[in-house]
C-alpha positions in Angstrom: 62.5 259.3 67.9 64.4 259.6 64.6 66.0 256.1 65.2 62.7 254.5 65.9 61.1 256.0 62.8 64.0 254.8 60.7 63.8 251.3 62.2 60.0 251.1 61.5 60.6 252.2 57.9 63.3 249.6 57.4 61.1 246.9 58.9 58.3 247.8 56.6 60.6 247.5 53.6 62.1 244.3 54.9 58.8 242.5 55.3 57.3 243.9 52.1 59.6 241.9 49.8 57.7 239.4 47.7 56.2 236.1 48.7 58.2 232.9 49.0 58.0 230.2 51.6 60.0 227.3 53.0 59.4 224.0 54.7 61.6 221.2 55.9 61.9 219.9 52.3 63.0 223.1 50.6 61.2 226.3 49.7 58.5 227.0 47.1 60.0 229.1 44.4 57.8 232.2 44.1 60.9 234.4 43.9 63.9 232.8 42.3 66.9 232.2 44.6 69.0 234.6 42.6 66.4 237.4 43.2 66.4 236.7 46.9 70.2 236.6 47.0 70.3 239.9 45.0 67.9 241.7 47.3 69.8 240.5 50.4 73.2 241.4 48.9 72.1 244.9 48.0 70.6 245.4 51.4 73.7 244.1 53.0 76.0 246.5 51.1 73.7 249.4 51.9 73.8 248.4 55.6 77.6 248.2 55.6 77.9 251.8 54.4 75.0 253.3 56.3 74.7 251.4 59.6 76.8 254.0 61.5 74.5 256.8 60.2 71.4 254.9 61.2 72.7 254.0 64.6 74.4 257.3 65.3 77.3 255.5 66.9 80.8 254.9 65.8 81.2 251.3 64.6 84.4 249.5 63.6 84.7 247.9 60.2 84.3 244.5 61.8 81.0 245.6 63.5 79.8 247.1 60.2 80.6 243.8 58.5 78.8 241.7 61.1 75.8 243.9 60.9 75.7 243.6 57.1 75.9 239.8 57.3 73.1 239.9 59.9 71.0 242.0 57.4 71.8 239.5 54.6 70.6 236.5 56.6 67.6 238.4 58.1 66.3 239.3 54.7 66.7 235.8 53.3 64.8 234.4 56.4 62.2 237.1 56.2 61.4 236.6 52.5 61.2 232.9 52.9 59.4 233.2 56.2 56.3 235.0 54.8 54.6 231.6 54.9 56.8 229.6 57.3 56.8 230.6 60.9 60.2 228.9 61.6 62.0 231.0 59.1 60.2 234.2 60.1 61.2 233.6 63.8 64.8 233.2 62.6 64.6 236.6 60.8 63.1 238.2 63.9 65.9 236.7 66.1 68.7 238.0 63.8 66.9 241.4 63.5 66.7 241.7 67.3 70.4 240.9 67.7 71.3 243.3 65.0 69.3 246.1 66.5 70.3 245.6 70.1 74.0 245.1 69.4 74.6 247.7 66.6 71.8 250.2 66.5 70.4 250.8 70.0 72.7 251.5 72.8 70.9 250.2 75.9 72.8 250.1 79.2 72.1 246.5 79.9 73.3 245.4 76.4 76.4 247.7 76.6 77.4 246.4 80.0 77.1 242.8 78.8 78.1 243.2 75.1 80.5 240.4 75.0 77.9 238.0 76.5 75.3 239.1 73.9 77.8 238.7 71.1 78.5 235.1 72.2 74.7 234.6 72.5 74.5 235.8 68.8 77.1 233.3 67.8 75.3 230.5 69.7 72.0 231.5 68.1 73.6 231.6 64.6 75.2 228.2 65.2 71.8 226.7 66.2 70.2 228.1 63.0 73.0 226.4 61.0 72.5 223.1 62.8 68.7 223.3 62.3 69.3 223.8 58.6 71.6 220.8 58.4 69.0 218.7 60.3 66.4 219.6 57.7 68.7 219.4 54.7 71.3 216.7 55.6 72.4 216.4 51.9 72.3 220.2 51.3 69.9 219.8 48.4 66.5 221.1 47.4 64.6 219.2 44.7 67.6 217.1 43.8 70.0 220.0 43.3 72.2 221.9 45.7 70.3 224.5 47.7 72.4 227.5 46.6 70.3 230.0 48.6 70.6 227.9 51.7 74.3 227.4 51.3 75.0 231.1 50.6 73.0 232.0 53.7 74.9 229.5 55.8 78.2 230.9 54.6 76.9 234.4 55.7 76.0 232.9 59.1 79.4 231.2 59.4 80.9 234.6 58.7 78.8 236.1 61.6 80.1 233.4 64.0 83.7 233.8 62.9 83.7 237.6 63.2 81.9 237.5 66.5 84.3 235.0 68.0 87.3 236.9 66.5 86.0 240.1 67.9 88.6 241.8 70.1 87.7 244.7 72.4 
């Protein structure tokens, strides 16, 4: 019950961060990109150090790093997704993978953990391709989309670490 309460608390915090939105042409700047990156970075660092306590399971450094990158991209997508369903669904997908792979220890997931990790990598790759489809020149309002690029670097990190993962 303690894990579920902690997850609900974290979800409330996650979805209560400011209002910003995104569409295919870029996102409206209600929160500056630097603020969104800062919130996501702090949350990611906190996750790295406390994910083992939250989950109650022993996690390797690589698993802790993957989970912190998942939190980074989840928070970016959640903040921007407050008015854009596509981005909010992206956040929910990353949050689901993070919870199922690194917090909850369900028998089905544990028995097929490698397959679920590769599914996470494929999902992340699809998110990157979708972003490139919407932003082929990697710009927003004539300038490079720094928030988008930093988030894509985080997602590339997820893919690299998941594929590199050795059990």
